[in-house]
N, C-alpha and C positions, 0 to 999 in steps of 0.2 A: 323455697328452692335455693339450693346451694350453688355457688359459682366459684371460679378460681381467680376472682379479681385480686390483683396484686401478685399473682403467680403466672405460670405459663398457661395461657388459655388455648385450649385445643378446639378443633372443629366439633368434636363430640360435646364439649361444653356449650358451644353456641347452639347446637341442635337441641340439647335438653332445655336450655333457657328459652328457645323459641317454640318449644313443644312440637318439633317436626322430626322427621327421620334424619339419620345421618346422610342418607343419599340425597334428600332434598336440600339440606344445608350445603352439601358439596356442589350440587348443580348451581346453586345461587352464587356461592363464593369462589368456586374453582372452575366453573363453566363445564363441569363434567356431564357427560351424557347428552342425548339429543332432545330430551323432553323439556318442555317449557314449564316453568314454575309459575303458578298463578300469582297475581299481584298481591293478594293478601298475605300468602305465605312468604313471598319474596320480601315484602316489607318487614314482616316479623323477623326473618333471618337477618336482614341488614341492620335492623334496630338492635337486635341482641348482640350482633358482632360489634357494633359501635359501643354499646353499654359495657361490654366485657373487655373491650380493647383488644379484640382479636386481630392478628396480622396473618393473612393467608400465607401458606407455605409455597414459595415460588416453585419448588420442585414438584409439589403435588399438583399445582396448576398446570405445569408443563406436561405432566403425565396425563392429566384429565383432558387437556386440549389437544394433545399430540405435539405441541411445540411451545416453547417459552416465548417471551417477548424480547429475548436477547438476540443481538446480532454480533457475531464474532468477527473481529477485524484483526487479521494476522499480517504483520509487517516484518520486514527484515531488521529495521533499526529505527526506533521512534526518535532517537536523537538526531537523525538525519532529517533536515528540513524538507527534503523531497517527500518523505513518508508523512511528515507532519501535515503538509499541505493537502495531500490526498486524504488523510484521515479527517481533516476538517470538512471536506466535501461529503465523506461517508456519514459523519456524525449529523450534519445538517439534514441529509435525506432521511436518516433513520428517525431523528426527532420528529420530523413532520409526519411520520407514520406511527408515532407513539411506541417506538421500540428503543431499547437501550443498547448502546454499543459497549462491548467488552473488548479491550485492546490487549493484544499479545504481541510481544516483540521477540523474534526468534534469535536475534543477534547472529544471523547467517548460519545457524546450526541446524542441520537436517533433523536431528532427533527432537529438538524442541518444537519444530513445526509439526511433526507427526504427533507428538504428545498433545499439543494444543488442539489439533483437529480431532483427536480421539476424545478429549475432554469436552469439547463443544458438542460432539455427537452424543455423549453420555448425558449432557445437560439439556438435550433437545433444543439447542439453539435454533431459532427460526431460519436464520440464514448465516452464511459465512462469506466474508469478502477477503480474498487473498491478494496482497499487494507486494509486488517485488518480482524481480527477474527469476526465471527458472535456471537450472544448472545443466551442464553437459554431463549428466550422470543418469544413465538409463535405468539402473537398478533403483535408485532413489525415486526417479520419476514414476516407476511402477508402484512403489509403496504409497506415494502420495495419491495416485489415481485410485488405488484400491481403497484407501481410507475415505476419499471423497465419494466413491461409489457406495460404500457402506452408509455414509451419512445421508446421501440422497435417497437411499432405499427407505429411510425412516421418514421421508417427507421434507427433508431440509433442502434448501436451495443454495447454490454457490455462484459467485461471480469473482472474476479476477481482473486485476490491473497488471497485465503481464503479457508474455508471449501466448499465442493461441495454441496451447499444447495440452490443456487439461480436459478438453471436451465440455467446458462450461461456458456460461455467458462471460465474455471477455472484452475489456477495453484495452486495446493494444496500441501502445505508442510505436510509431514507425521509426525506430531507432536508426536503421540503416539509411533510410531516405533522408532523415534530418541531418545526419553526419555528412552524407554526400553533398547535400545542399550547402552546408557550412564550408566544406573544403573548397567547393567551387567559388563561393563568395570570397574566401580568403585569398585565393589565387587572383581573383579579379581585382582585389585591392592592391595587389602587387607583391604579395608574399611568395617566396620561391623555395625556401628550405623549411622542413617541418620535422617534428618529432611528436610522439603520442604517449601520453600517460594512460595506459590501457586498462586499469582496474584489475580485479582478481582474475586469475586463469580459471576457465570453466564457467564463468558467469555469462549467460547469453546476451544480456544487455550490453556488457562491455565488448563482447565479441562482435556483435552487430554494429556497434558504433565505430569500432576500429575498422571493420571491413568497409563500411559505408564511407568513412573518411578517405581511405585509400582509393576507393572507386572514384570519388569526387576529384582527387588529385589526378588520376589517370584520365578522367574526362577532360581535364584542362592541360593534358600533355606534360604534367610534372613527372619527370622520370627519376629513377634512382630509388634506393632502398630508404624507407622511412623507419627510423628506429622506434621501437615500442618498448616501454618499460612498464612492467606490471606492478601492481601494488594494491593496497586496501582501498575500498570505495569510500574513503574518508578524507578529511582535511589532512590528517597526518600521513595518510597514504600518498597523497599528492606531493606533500612536502618531501617525504623520504625518496620518492621516485625521482623527483627533480634533482635532488642532491646526487643521487646515483647516476643520473644522466650526465650531470656536469662533471662528476668525478671521472667518468669514462672519456672525458675530452670532447663530449658532444655539446655544441651550443647552436641550436637551430635558430632560424629567424622567427619562427612561430611555433608555439607549443600548444597542442590540443589535448586537453584533459577530458576524459569521457563523462565526467559530471562536474557540476559547478563547485562542489565542496573540494574536490581534488584540485580544481583550478585555483581556488583560494590558497590552498596549501602550496601550490607551485609558485604563486606570486610571492608568498612569504619567503620561500627558499631562494628565489631569485634575488630579492632585495637583500637578504642576509649574505648573499654571495657577491654583493656589490654591483648587481646588474639592475638596470632600469626597465620597467614595463611601461610602454611598449618599445622604447627607444632601442634597447639592446635585444630584448626577446619579447615578442608579442604572445599573448595568452588568450585562449578561448576555452569555453566550457560547454555544458549541455544541461538543460532543464529550465533555466531562468528562475531560480529560487528567489522568491519575493524578498526574503530577509537578507539576501546578499546583494540586492540592487544598489546599496549604498557603498559597496566596496570601491576603493580608489586605487587605480583608475577603474571606471565602470567596465563591467565584464561583458565581452562579446560572448554570445551563447545561442543555443537553440531553445526557443520558448515552447513549453508544453503547458496546456491549461490544467494544471494539476488538481486544483479544487474541483473543477468540472468533471474531470476524469473519475475522481472519487465519488462524486454525486451520481454519475451515470452508472457506475458499478453497483452502488447500493440500491438504486432504483430498479435495476434489473434483478438483483437478488431478492428484492422484496415484492416483486410483481409475479404472482402465481399464474398458472394456466398456460405456460408455454413449455413444450417439451424440446423443441429444437434450439440448441444454443445460439445466442445472438452474438455477433462480433461487431464492435465499433472500432474502426481504425482511426488513429489520431496522428496527424502529421504536424511536426513542429515547425515553427517559423524562425528563420535566422534573424537575430537581432545583433547588428554591428554596433559596437560601442568603443570607448576610448582604448581598451586594452589591446586592440589590434590595429590602431591607427598607424598609417605609414607616413613618415615625415615627407612633407611636400616641398 
């Protein structure tokens, strides 16, 4: 009996070596069909596959089973520690369920997100977890919803860490409420003049945090217009926005950046401009990124349980049998640290 040892071993080679039909070999190795293969034939097929060094084709297995063992994780920017922390939780939950996470970073580009979703559907990924804010773009929202609907019609499941706008299982950070709580706490500390580094225009997370912060100031009767400077949701975005604010003659007593990495950029810009944090300008962020907790001075922020949020999303995506989308709302906790201390 001939074999392809040393070459590319096919499923047909295994079937011939084991003396069984191709369909039987496929049922054993790819999980195809609903019939059970007897122990004797199953053992013969597995033994032949081992002797010949056969590696199952992942795409064939996916077709046979209706889904692969892949979980697609689509984030905006993996270099951002916010997404890295959530990805760690997703990965932990997926590994516990013997699935493999495939990571895709859209870099905030709509076309890339749509392309990734289409690719995951074509490869019959078992589940998709979408992480990141949605945008104020109705046409794009419709395209994403259409792609997700097509994927779910094939049996795939979807969960999101985002706003509750996609009609899927969602872990939703309460951005408005967290920023509102933060503003109240800062006023209670004694701060009276504020400015905001507001992130990119059209990004819902940035919009909600700016709105919530303004609401919190109104709750504490802080009147007057609060300047908002938009910029990238990155360290450099915070740095550039702060320099722009200072160049315009604005020097608030307290600067709120809508995420922690922007806040770190703001602190760097203030230092380079000869200003001290918090003595000249206090700085606060949002998210409580673990890797940024050693920043000096320590950063006041709104803490979100990012790893747990990722885990919760993955668990929902990998739990079958529920048709009604589930919503988990997560409210952040204000953490006051040295960057907003008021001289006593």
